[in-house]
C-alpha positions as CSV (number, residue, x, y, z in Angstrom):
1,M,-42.9,-2.5,30.5
2,T,-42.5,-6.4,30.2
3,K,-40.4,-7.7,27.4
4,V,-41.8,-10.3,25.0
5,R,-40.0,-12.4,22.4
6,I,-41.9,-12.8,19.3
7,S,-40.5,-15.5,16.9
8,L,-41.5,-16.5,13.4
9,N,-39.6,-17.7,10.2
10,D,-36.2,-17.4,11.8
11,Q,-36.9,-13.9,12.9
12,D,-36.8,-12.9,16.6
13,L,-38.4,-9.7,17.7
14,I,-38.7,-8.0,21.1
15,A,-41.8,-6.2,22.1
16,D,-42.3,-4.0,25.2
17,F,-45.8,-4.7,26.7
18,N,-47.5,-2.0,28.8
19,D,-49.2,-2.5,32.2
20,S,-52.8,-2.4,31.0
21,D,-55.4,-5.1,32.0
22,T,-55.4,-6.4,28.5
23,A,-51.6,-6.8,28.3
24,K,-51.5,-8.4,31.6
25,D,-54.1,-10.9,30.5
26,L,-52.1,-11.6,27.3
27,L,-48.9,-12.1,29.3
28,N,-50.7,-14.7,31.5
29,K,-51.4,-16.7,28.3
30,L,-47.6,-17.0,27.5
31,P,-45.9,-18.9,26.2
32,M,-48.3,-19.3,23.2
33,A,-47.9,-20.1,19.5
34,V,-50.8,-18.8,17.3
35,K,-51.5,-18.9,13.5
36,M,-51.8,-15.3,12.6
37,R,-53.4,-14.1,9.3
38,N,-51.8,-11.5,7.2
39,L,-54.7,-9.2,7.0
40,Y,-55.3,-6.1,4.6
41,S,-51.6,-6.0,3.8
42,R,-51.1,-3.9,7.1
43,E,-51.4,-6.3,10.2
44,M,-50.9,-9.7,11.3
45,T,-53.9,-10.9,13.4
46,Y,-55.2,-13.7,15.6
47,R,-58.7,-14.0,16.9
48,F,-59.2,-15.3,20.4
49,K,-62.2,-17.5,21.2
50,E,-62.9,-15.4,24.4
51,A,-62.9,-11.7,25.0
52,L,-60.0,-10.2,26.9
53,P,-60.5,-7.2,29.4
54,A,-60.1,-3.9,27.3
55,K,-61.4,-1.1,29.6
56,K,-59.1,1.3,27.8
57,A,-60.2,0.5,24.2
58,T,-60.7,3.8,22.3
59,T,-61.0,5.0,18.8
60,S,-57.5,5.8,17.7
61,G,-54.8,5.4,15.1
62,Y,-51.7,3.3,15.3
63,E,-48.0,3.3,14.7
64,V,-46.1,0.8,12.8
65,G,-44.8,-1.8,15.1
66,D,-47.7,-1.3,17.6
67,I,-49.3,-4.5,19.0
68,G,-52.9,-4.0,19.8
69,Y,-56.2,-5.7,20.9
70,W,-59.3,-5.1,18.8
71,K,-62.2,-5.6,21.1
72,P,-65.0,-6.4,18.7
73,L,-63.6,-9.7,17.4
74,H,-61.2,-10.4,20.3
75,S,-58.1,-10.0,18.1
76,L,-54.4,-9.7,18.8
77,V,-52.9,-7.4,16.1
78,I,-49.4,-6.6,15.0
79,F,-49.4,-3.5,12.8
80,Y,-46.6,-3.5,10.2
81,K,-47.8,-1.0,7.6
82,Q,-49.4,2.5,8.2
83,T,-52.6,3.2,6.2
84,G,-53.8,6.2,8.3
85,E,-56.8,4.3,9.3
86,I,-58.6,5.3,12.7
87,I,-59.8,2.0,14.4
88,D,-62.8,2.0,16.8
89,Q,-62.3,-0.1,20.0
90,L,-58.6,-0.6,19.8
91,Q,-56.3,-0.9,22.7
92,I,-52.6,-0.7,22.2
93,V,-50.8,-3.3,24.4
94,G,-47.2,-3.1,23.3
95,H,-44.7,-2.0,20.7
96,L,-42.0,-3.9,18.7
97,E,-38.5,-2.6,19.0
98,N,-37.5,-4.1,15.7
99,E,-37.9,-3.0,12.2
100,V,-41.0,-4.9,10.7
101,S,-41.2,-4.5,7.0
102,F,-40.4,-8.1,6.4
103,F,-44.1,-8.7,7.3
104,N,-45.0,-7.3,4.0
105,S,-43.5,-10.4,2.2
106,I,-44.9,-13.2,4.4
107,G,-48.3,-14.9,4.5
108,D,-50.2,-16.5,7.3
109,S,-47.6,-17.7,9.9
110,I,-47.3,-19.4,13.1
111,I,-46.0,-16.8,15.6
112,D,-44.5,-17.7,19.0
113,F,-44.9,-15.4,21.9
114,K,-42.8,-15.9,25.2
115,L,-41.6,-13.7,28.0
116,E,-38.0,-12.6,27.6
117,N,-35.8,-13.1,30.5
């Protein structure tokens, strides 16, 4: 696992990223600051212009705090609310160690990602 610091609105979160090809490609893009949309009142999302490798994308659910990559629209996703939805072509790349309910009260935000030393 690789630790990543995720910062927004005076909040610092720590995530553990796994060793998948998708996670490795994301880690190679760090540090990065992206504007993430608050989508469906359950997730923060950012769409990359280019596709990332996602050989292990499956149809699956998610847990609150999961960080995933949604293959069809090249989307980085942070899940903060559970709706019970099963998502096609989703690859989980990491998980936040912190409590994430504060995402419920924020809108679109610039979110910084950087490797944690």
